[in-house]
N, CA, C and O atoms as CSV, one atom per row, in Angstrom:
chain,resi,resn,atom,element,x,y,z
A,1,MET,N,N,91.050,98.401,260.361
A,1,MET,CA,C,91.031,97.067,259.751
A,1,MET,C,C,90.082,96.199,260.733
A,1,MET,O,O,89.301,95.401,260.216
A,2,LYS,N,N,90.132,96.333,262.086
A,2,LYS,CA,C,89.267,95.458,262.873
A,2,LYS,C,C,87.805,95.827,262.586
A,2,LYS,O,O,86.892,95.003,262.549
A,3,SER,N,N,87.674,97.142,262.387
A,3,SER,CA,C,86.211,97.438,262.179
A,3,SER,C,C,85.614,96.919,260.818
A,3,SER,O,O,84.467,96.502,260.659
A,4,PHE,N,N,86.624,97.025,259.845
A,4,PHE,CA,C,86.295,96.367,258.492
A,4,PHE,C,C,85.849,94.932,258.608
A,4,PHE,O,O,84.825,94.466,258.109
A,5,LEU,N,N,86.883,94.193,259.438
A,5,LEU,CA,C,86.491,92.642,259.569
A,5,LEU,C,C,85.317,92.566,260.244
A,5,LEU,O,O,84.543,91.744,259.753
A,6,ASN,N,N,84.860,93.228,261.344
A,6,ASN,CA,C,83.737,92.933,262.091
A,6,ASN,C,C,82.451,93.208,261.191
A,6,ASN,O,O,81.481,92.452,261.126
A,7,PHE,N,N,82.606,94.479,260.469
A,7,PHE,CA,C,81.413,94.692,259.612
A,7,PHE,C,C,81.140,93.731,258.511
A,7,PHE,O,O,80.009,93.479,258.094
A,8,LEU,N,N,82.405,93.133,258.002
A,8,LEU,CA,C,82.187,92.134,256.978
A,8,LEU,C,C,81.575,90.864,257.603
A,8,LEU,O,O,80.901,90.098,256.915
A,9,GLY,N,N,81.797,90.659,258.825
A,9,GLY,CA,C,81.033,89.426,259.516
A,9,GLY,C,C,79.662,89.690,259.561
A,9,GLY,O,O,78.824,88.790,259.500
A,10,ILE,N,N,79.341,91.071,259.680
A,10,ILE,CA,C,77.867,91.382,259.836
A,10,ILE,C,C,77.229,91.204,258.521
A,10,ILE,O,O,76.136,90.653,258.387
A,11,ALA,N,N,78.013,91.737,257.438
A,11,ALA,CA,C,77.475,91.476,256.049
A,11,ALA,C,C,77.145,89.924,255.694
A,11,ALA,O,O,76.120,89.563,255.115
A,12,VAL,N,N,78.072,89.160,256.092
A,12,VAL,CA,C,77.972,87.729,255.856
A,12,VAL,C,C,76.806,87.060,256.537
A,12,VAL,O,O,76.134,86.205,255.960
A,13,ARG,N,N,76.556,87.489,257.862
A,13,ARG,CA,C,75.364,87.098,258.533
A,13,ARG,C,C,74.191,87.486,257.899
A,13,ARG,O,O,73.306,86.656,257.690
A,14,ALA,N,N,74.068,88.765,257.536
A,14,ALA,CA,C,73.020,89.410,256.884
A,14,ALA,C,C,72.648,88.851,255.388
A,14,ALA,O,O,71.665,89.214,254.744
A,15,ARG,N,N,73.553,87.967,254.995
A,15,ARG,CA,C,73.570,87.213,253.613
A,15,ARG,C,C,73.654,88.270,252.468
A,15,ARG,O,O,72.889,88.138,251.512
A,16,LYS,N,N,74.446,89.206,252.500
A,16,LYS,CA,C,74.731,90.130,251.516
A,16,LYS,C,C,76.096,89.800,250.878
A,16,LYS,O,O,76.663,90.726,250.298
A,17,VAL,N,N,76.646,88.680,250.912
A,17,VAL,CA,C,77.831,88.356,250.423
A,17,VAL,C,C,77.771,87.114,249.548
A,17,VAL,O,O,77.089,86.138,249.861
A,18,ILE,N,N,78.578,87.185,248.329
A,18,ILE,CA,C,78.649,85.891,247.699
A,18,ILE,C,C,80.118,85.555,247.655
A,18,ILE,O,O,80.936,86.468,247.536
A,19,SER,N,N,80.518,84.231,247.748
A,19,SER,CA,C,81.886,83.925,247.779
A,19,SER,C,C,82.221,82.868,246.794
A,19,SER,O,O,81.444,82.007,246.381
A,20,GLY,N,N,83.657,83.055,246.412
A,20,GLY,CA,C,84.062,82.217,245.371
A,20,GLY,C,C,84.430,83.165,244.216
A,20,GLY,O,O,83.885,84.257,244.057
A,21,THR,N,N,85.441,82.643,243.382
A,21,THR,CA,C,86.036,83.344,242.369
A,21,THR,C,C,84.912,83.444,241.328
A,21,THR,O,O,84.491,84.563,241.033
A,22,GLU,N,N,84.364,82.270,240.715
A,22,GLU,CA,C,83.273,82.303,239.695
A,22,GLU,C,C,82.160,82.979,239.995
A,22,GLU,O,O,81.727,83.845,239.235
A,23,LEU,N,N,81.549,82.650,241.178
A,23,LEU,CA,C,80.363,83.586,241.527
A,23,LEU,C,C,80.443,85.061,241.567
A,23,LEU,O,O,79.618,85.874,241.149
A,24,THR,N,N,81.663,85.279,242.184
A,24,THR,CA,C,81.957,86.783,242.196
A,24,THR,C,C,82.204,87.513,240.717
A,24,THR,O,O,81.767,88.638,240.473
A,25,ILE,N,N,82.896,86.788,239.850
A,25,ILE,CA,C,82.963,87.353,238.520
A,25,ILE,C,C,81.609,87.374,237.862
A,25,ILE,O,O,81.292,88.351,237.184
A,26,ASN,N,N,80.770,86.328,238.025
A,26,ASN,CA,C,79.552,86.377,237.405
A,26,ASN,C,C,78.619,87.534,238.093
A,26,ASN,O,O,77.801,88.163,237.423
A,27,GLY,N,N,78.795,87.731,239.341
A,27,GLY,CA,C,78.037,88.822,240.054
A,27,GLY,C,C,78.511,90.246,239.443
A,27,GLY,O,O,77.705,91.107,239.090
A,28,ILE,N,N,79.723,90.367,239.372
A,28,ILE,CA,C,80.376,91.598,238.657
A,28,ILE,C,C,79.615,91.748,237.352
A,28,ILE,O,O,79.005,92.802,237.167
A,29,ARG,N,N,79.592,90.796,236.430
A,29,ARG,CA,C,79.068,90.880,235.127
A,29,ARG,C,C,77.505,91.196,235.207
A,29,ARG,O,O,77.022,91.936,234.350
A,30,SER,N,N,76.809,90.727,236.079
A,30,SER,CA,C,75.346,90.853,236.192
A,30,SER,C,C,74.933,92.233,236.885
A,30,SER,O,O,73.780,92.662,236.845
A,31,GLY,N,N,75.987,92.883,237.520
A,31,GLY,CA,C,75.840,94.114,238.353
A,31,GLY,C,C,75.359,93.948,239.643
A,31,GLY,O,O,74.923,94.902,240.286
A,32,GLU,N,N,75.408,92.669,240.131
A,32,GLU,CA,C,74.986,92.329,241.421
A,32,GLU,C,C,75.958,92.658,242.565
A,32,GLU,O,O,75.604,92.947,243.709
A,33,VAL,N,N,77.252,92.580,242.114
A,33,VAL,CA,C,78.372,92.863,243.192
A,33,VAL,C,C,78.637,94.380,243.060
A,33,VAL,O,O,78.685,95.015,242.007
A,34,LYS,N,N,78.793,94.831,244.272
A,34,LYS,CA,C,79.072,96.332,244.370
A,34,LYS,C,C,80.566,96.532,245.012
A,34,LYS,O,O,81.094,97.643,244.972
A,35,LEU,N,N,81.135,95.558,245.526
A,35,LEU,CA,C,82.422,95.567,246.002
A,35,LEU,C,C,83.066,94.221,246.111
A,35,LEU,O,O,82.489,93.293,246.678
A,36,VAL,N,N,84.349,94.092,245.534
A,36,VAL,CA,C,84.961,92.798,245.518
A,36,VAL,C,C,86.131,92.800,246.713
A,36,VAL,O,O,86.983,93.686,246.782
A,37,ILE,N,N,86.055,91.775,247.562
A,37,ILE,CA,C,87.075,91.638,248.543
A,37,ILE,C,C,87.807,90.335,248.217
A,37,ILE,O,O,87.234,89.249,248.128
A,38,MET,N,N,89.074,90.524,248.051
A,38,MET,CA,C,90.089,89.557,247.540
A,38,MET,C,C,91.218,89.528,248.599
A,38,MET,O,O,91.757,90.584,248.931
A,39,ALA,N,N,91.591,88.329,249.142
A,39,ALA,CA,C,92.659,88.080,249.946
A,39,ALA,C,C,94.005,88.525,249.271
A,39,ALA,O,O,94.109,88.346,248.058
A,40,GLU,N,N,94.966,89.051,249.916
A,40,GLU,CA,C,96.256,89.501,249.273
A,40,GLU,C,C,97.046,88.505,248.827
A,40,GLU,O,O,97.945,88.780,248.031
A,41,ASP,N,N,96.845,87.176,249.266
A,41,ASP,CA,C,97.580,85.932,248.888
A,41,ASP,C,C,96.803,85.166,247.914
A,41,ASP,O,O,96.961,83.947,247.847
A,42,CYS,N,N,95.981,85.773,247.159
A,42,CYS,CA,C,95.303,84.998,246.045
A,42,CYS,C,C,96.480,84.592,244.975
A,42,CYS,O,O,97.625,84.999,245.173
A,43,SER,N,N,96.231,83.948,244.072
A,43,SER,CA,C,97.146,83.585,243.083
A,43,SER,C,C,97.113,84.830,242.144
A,43,SER,O,O,96.128,85.556,242.008
A,44,PRO,N,N,98.310,84.987,241.513
A,44,PRO,CA,C,98.435,86.038,240.535
A,44,PRO,C,C,97.409,85.955,239.510
A,44,PRO,O,O,96.891,87.022,239.181
A,45,ARG,N,N,97.024,84.901,238.951
A,45,ARG,CA,C,95.882,84.762,237.824
A,45,ARG,C,C,94.644,85.248,238.385
A,45,ARG,O,O,94.080,86.150,237.766
A,46,THR,N,N,94.113,84.804,239.465
A,46,THR,CA,C,92.874,85.191,240.244
A,46,THR,C,C,92.909,86.614,240.300
A,46,THR,O,O,91.897,87.215,239.940
A,47,LYS,N,N,93.978,87.303,240.722
A,47,LYS,CA,C,94.046,88.668,240.977
A,47,LYS,C,C,93.831,89.429,239.653
A,47,LYS,O,O,93.031,90.361,239.578
A,48,LYS,N,N,94.557,89.012,238.637
A,48,LYS,CA,C,94.458,89.581,237.383
A,48,LYS,C,C,93.119,89.661,236.910
A,48,LYS,O,O,92.594,90.730,236.596
A,49,ASP,N,N,92.481,88.407,236.845
A,49,ASP,CA,C,91.064,88.292,236.297
A,49,ASP,C,C,90.070,89.158,236.986
A,49,ASP,O,O,89.286,89.890,236.382
A,50,LEU,N,N,90.145,89.031,238.395
A,50,LEU,CA,C,89.213,89.881,239.098
A,50,LEU,C,C,89.459,91.327,238.994
A,50,LEU,O,O,88.497,92.094,239.007
A,51,HIS,N,N,90.706,91.785,238.889
A,51,HIS,CA,C,91.057,93.305,238.728
A,51,HIS,C,C,90.513,93.811,237.372
A,51,HIS,O,O,89.919,94.882,237.254
A,52,ASN,N,N,90.767,92.946,236.350
A,52,ASN,CA,C,90.309,93.212,234.937
A,52,ASN,C,C,88.841,93.315,234.851
A,52,ASN,O,O,88.348,94.243,234.211
A,53,LYS,N,N,88.104,92.442,235.440
A,53,LYS,CA,C,86.592,92.301,235.242
A,53,LYS,C,C,86.072,93.537,236.214
A,53,LYS,O,O,85.167,94.259,235.795
A,54,ALA,N,N,86.609,93.752,237.415
A,54,ALA,CA,C,86.114,94.758,238.252
A,54,ALA,C,C,86.329,96.233,237.612
A,54,ALA,O,O,85.466,97.111,237.600
A,55,SER,N,N,87.591,96.337,237.102
A,55,SER,CA,C,87.751,97.712,236.518
A,55,SER,C,C,86.944,98.063,235.175
A,55,SER,O,O,86.513,99.183,234.900
A,56,TYR,N,N,86.819,96.932,234.402
A,56,TYR,CA,C,85.901,97.117,233.314
A,56,TYR,C,C,84.402,97.541,233.781
A,56,TYR,O,O,83.808,98.415,233.151
A,57,TYR,N,N,83.885,96.987,234.751
A,57,TYR,CA,C,82.542,97.137,235.205
A,57,TYR,C,C,82.474,98.299,236.285
A,57,TYR,O,O,81.384,98.629,236.753
A,58,ASN,N,N,83.586,98.876,236.648
A,58,ASN,CA,C,83.584,100.056,237.590
A,58,ASN,C,C,83.282,99.489,239.050
A,58,ASN,O,O,82.568,100.141,239.813
A,59,VAL,N,N,83.791,98.358,239.401
A,59,VAL,CA,C,83.542,97.885,240.776
A,59,VAL,C,C,84.679,98.088,241.608
A,59,VAL,O,O,85.705,97.635,241.100
A,60,PRO,N,N,84.832,98.623,242.725
A,60,PRO,CA,C,85.880,98.777,243.613
A,60,PRO,C,C,86.470,97.496,243.995
A,60,PRO,O,O,85.716,96.524,244.036
A,61,VAL,N,N,87.804,97.339,244.303
A,61,VAL,CA,C,88.212,96.157,244.884
A,61,VAL,C,C,89.194,96.458,246.165
A,61,VAL,O,O,90.055,97.335,246.239
A,62,VAL,N,N,88.838,95.519,247.118
A,62,VAL,CA,C,89.727,95.563,248.342
A,62,VAL,C,C,90.570,94.353,248.365
A,62,VAL,O,O,90.049,93.259,248.580
A,63,ASP,N,N,92.014,94.490,248.130
A,63,ASP,CA,C,92.892,93.328,248.152
A,63,ASP,C,C,93.950,93.401,249.113
A,63,ASP,O,O,94.999,92.833,248.810
A,64,THR,N,N,93.874,94.018,250.265
A,64,THR,CA,C,95.006,94.199,251.182
A,64,THR,C,C,94.761,93.450,252.576
A,64,THR,O,O,95.399,93.770,253.580
A,65,ILE,N,N,93.819,92.453,252.579
A,65,ILE,CA,C,93.568,91.650,253.738
A,65,ILE,C,C,94.044,90.314,253.652
A,65,ILE,O,O,93.837,89.736,252.585
A,66,SER,N,N,94.629,89.716,254.540
A,66,SER,CA,C,95.203,88.256,254.446
A,66,SER,C,C,94.038,87.387,254.571
A,66,SER,O,O,93.011,87.678,255.185
A,67,SER,N,N,94.285,86.218,253.897
A,67,SER,CA,C,93.196,85.225,253.893
A,67,SER,C,C,92.815,84.700,255.257
A,67,SER,O,O,91.677,84.298,255.496
A,68,SER,N,N,93.860,84.714,256.209
A,68,SER,CA,C,93.533,84.129,257.637
A,68,SER,C,C,92.622,85.307,258.353
A,68,SER,O,O,91.744,85.009,259.163
A,69,ASP,N,N,92.867,86.471,258.036
A,69,ASP,CA,C,91.930,87.600,258.601
A,69,ASP,C,C,90.480,87.444,258.046
A,69,ASP,O,O,89.483,87.561,258.759
A,70,LEU,N,N,90.452,87.172,256.731
A,70,LEU,CA,C,89.050,86.829,256.066
A,70,LEU,C,C,88.542,85.692,256.784
A,70,LEU,O,O,87.376,85.759,257.174
A,71,LYS,N,N,89.199,84.684,257.020
A,71,LYS,CA,C,88.612,83.459,257.491
A,71,LYS,C,C,88.042,83.718,259.037
A,71,LYS,O,O,86.982,83.230,259.428
A,72,MET,N,N,88.858,84.516,259.812
A,72,MET,CA,C,88.379,84.810,261.055
A,72,MET,C,C,87.092,85.687,261.017
A,72,MET,O,O,86.213,85.524,261.863
A,73,ALA,N,N,86.991,86.582,260.067
A,73,ALA,CA,C,85.882,87.547,260.099
A,73,ALA,C,C,84.685,86.885,259.689
A,73,ALA,O,O,83.617,87.241,260.186
A,74,ILE,N,N,84.734,85.850,258.735
A,74,ILE,CA,C,83.505,85.200,258.065
A,74,ILE,C,C,83.257,83.857,258.699
A,74,ILE,O,O,82.094,83.454,258.700
A,75,GLY,N,N,84.221,83.096,259.252
A,75,GLY,CA,C,84.146,81.714,259.674
A,75,GLY,C,C,84.301,80.707,258.633
A,75,GLY,O,O,84.154,79.504,258.848
A,76,ARG,N,N,84.610,81.226,257.467
A,76,ARG,CA,C,84.884,80.139,256.246
A,76,ARG,C,C,86.177,80.441,255.737
A,76,ARG,O,O,86.709,81.518,256.009
A,77,ASP,N,N,86.793,79.491,254.944
A,77,ASP,CA,C,87.995,79.766,254.323
A,77,ASP,C,C,87.703,80.062,252.779
A,77,ASP,O,O,87.540,79.242,251.874
A,78,ARG,N,N,87.679,81.483,252.725
A,78,ARG,CA,C,87.501,82.038,251.473
A,78,ARG,C,C,88.423,83.155,251.103
A,78,ARG,O,O,88.800,83.963,251.952
A,79,LYS,N,N,88.796,83.216,249.842
A,79,LYS,CA,C,89.832,84.111,249.353
A,79,LYS,C,C,89.209,85.259,248.536
A,79,LYS,O,O,89.807,86.329,248.424
A,80,VAL,N,N,88.060,85.047,247.990
A,80,VAL,CA,C,87.323,85.985,247.083
A,80,VAL,C,C,85.835,86.063,247.439
A,80,VAL,O,O,85.115,85.068,247.517
A,81,MET,N,N,85.444,87.277,247.642
A,81,MET,CA,C,84.031,87.342,247.848
A,81,MET,C,C,83.429,88.786,247.295
A,81,MET,O,O,84.157,89.773,247.185
A,82,GLY,N,N,82.155,88.801,246.992
A,82,GLY,CA,C,81.558,89.989,246.444
A,82,GLY,C,C,80.436,90.449,247.321
A,82,GLY,O,O,79.559,89.651,247.653
A,83,ILE,N,N,80.421,91.779,247.736
A,83,ILE,CA,C,79.312,92.227,248.497
A,83,ILE,C,C,78.238,92.751,247.629
A,83,ILE,O,O,78.402,93.546,246.704
A,84,THR,N,N,77.148,92.240,248.007
A,84,THR,CA,C,75.874,92.474,246.974
A,84,THR,C,C,75.024,93.620,247.354
A,84,THR,O,O,74.204,94.089,246.565
A,85,ASP,N,N,75.200,94.077,248.539
A,85,ASP,CA,C,74.429,95.222,248.956
A,85,ASP,C,C,75.177,96.687,248.986
A,85,ASP,O,O,76.223,96.895,249.601
A,86,LEU,N,N,74.482,97.639,248.239
A,86,LEU,CA,C,75.242,99.009,248.125
A,86,LEU,C,C,75.642,99.481,249.558
A,86,LEU,O,O,76.811,99.816,249.750
A,87,GLY,N,N,74.755,99.522,250.548
A,87,GLY,CA,C,74.880,100.082,251.710
A,87,GLY,C,C,76.249,99.425,252.434
A,87,GLY,O,O,77.190,100.079,252.882
A,88,PHE,N,N,76.122,98.051,252.431
A,88,PHE,CA,C,77.252,97.359,252.981
A,88,PHE,C,C,78.557,97.765,252.305
A,88,PHE,O,O,79.569,98.001,252.966
A,89,ALA,N,N,78.517,97.839,251.010
A,89,ALA,CA,C,79.661,97.997,250.046
A,89,ALA,C,C,80.265,99.380,250.369
A,89,ALA,O,O,81.477,99.549,250.500
A,90,LYS,N,N,79.440,100.258,250.476
A,90,LYS,CA,C,79.950,101.926,250.772
A,90,LYS,C,C,80.627,101.968,252.120
A,90,LYS,O,O,81.693,102.562,252.280
A,91,ARG,N,N,79.944,101.280,253.165
A,91,ARG,CA,C,80.555,101.248,254.447
A,91,ARG,C,C,81.959,100.542,254.542
A,91,ARG,O,O,82.910,101.036,255.149
A,92,LEU,N,N,81.991,99.404,253.918
A,92,LEU,CA,C,83.141,98.751,254.053
A,92,LEU,C,C,84.272,99.483,253.285
A,92,LEU,O,O,85.411,99.532,253.749
A,93,LYS,N,N,83.938,100.044,252.113
A,93,LYS,CA,C,84.931,100.861,251.479
A,93,LYS,C,C,85.395,102.008,252.284
A,93,LYS,O,O,86.596,102.274,252.327
A,94,GLU,N,N,84.462,102.748,252.966
A,94,GLU,CA,C,84.743,103.884,253.888
A,94,GLU,C,C,85.858,103.363,255.058
A,94,GLU,O,O,86.807,104.067,255.404
A,95,PHE,N,N,85.636,102.262,255.507
A,95,PHE,CA,C,86.605,101.597,256.609
A,95,PHE,C,C,87.864,101.426,255.944
A,95,PHE,O,O,88.872,101.642,256.616
A,96,MET,N,N,88.002,101.050,254.651
A,96,MET,CA,C,89.379,100.778,254.095
A,96,MET,C,C,90.030,102.074,253.713
A,96,MET,O,O,91.255,102.190,253.750
A,97,ASP,N,N,89.062,103.267,253.266
A,97,ASP,CA,C,89.715,104.483,253.026
A,97,ASP,C,C,90.278,105.238,254.240
A,97,ASP,O,O,91.126,106.112,254.061
A,98,ASN,N,N,89.850,104.939,255.426
A,98,ASN,CA,C,90.205,105.673,256.513
A,98,ASN,C,C,91.541,105.127,257.152
A,98,ASN,O,O,92.016,105.670,258.149
């Protein structure tokens, strides 16, 4: 988990992340987003919308991280973000699968 959050911080500094629900959904539609990261304490409607959109476009979703951990990792208060770089997305997914 710690290595995931550290790497997420690197992805943010490398500007490979878009944040916010609307931007992330639009990024999924356009094929720009390779991985969705969503706080576990998002609203049920946001979770449902993002999961539906992500599964339709075959985009993996990580939704097991608290919003306070996300805030610490990226320095901003965000609950939804999309990773736009395939390399970063794959590596972050590996951290979560281990």
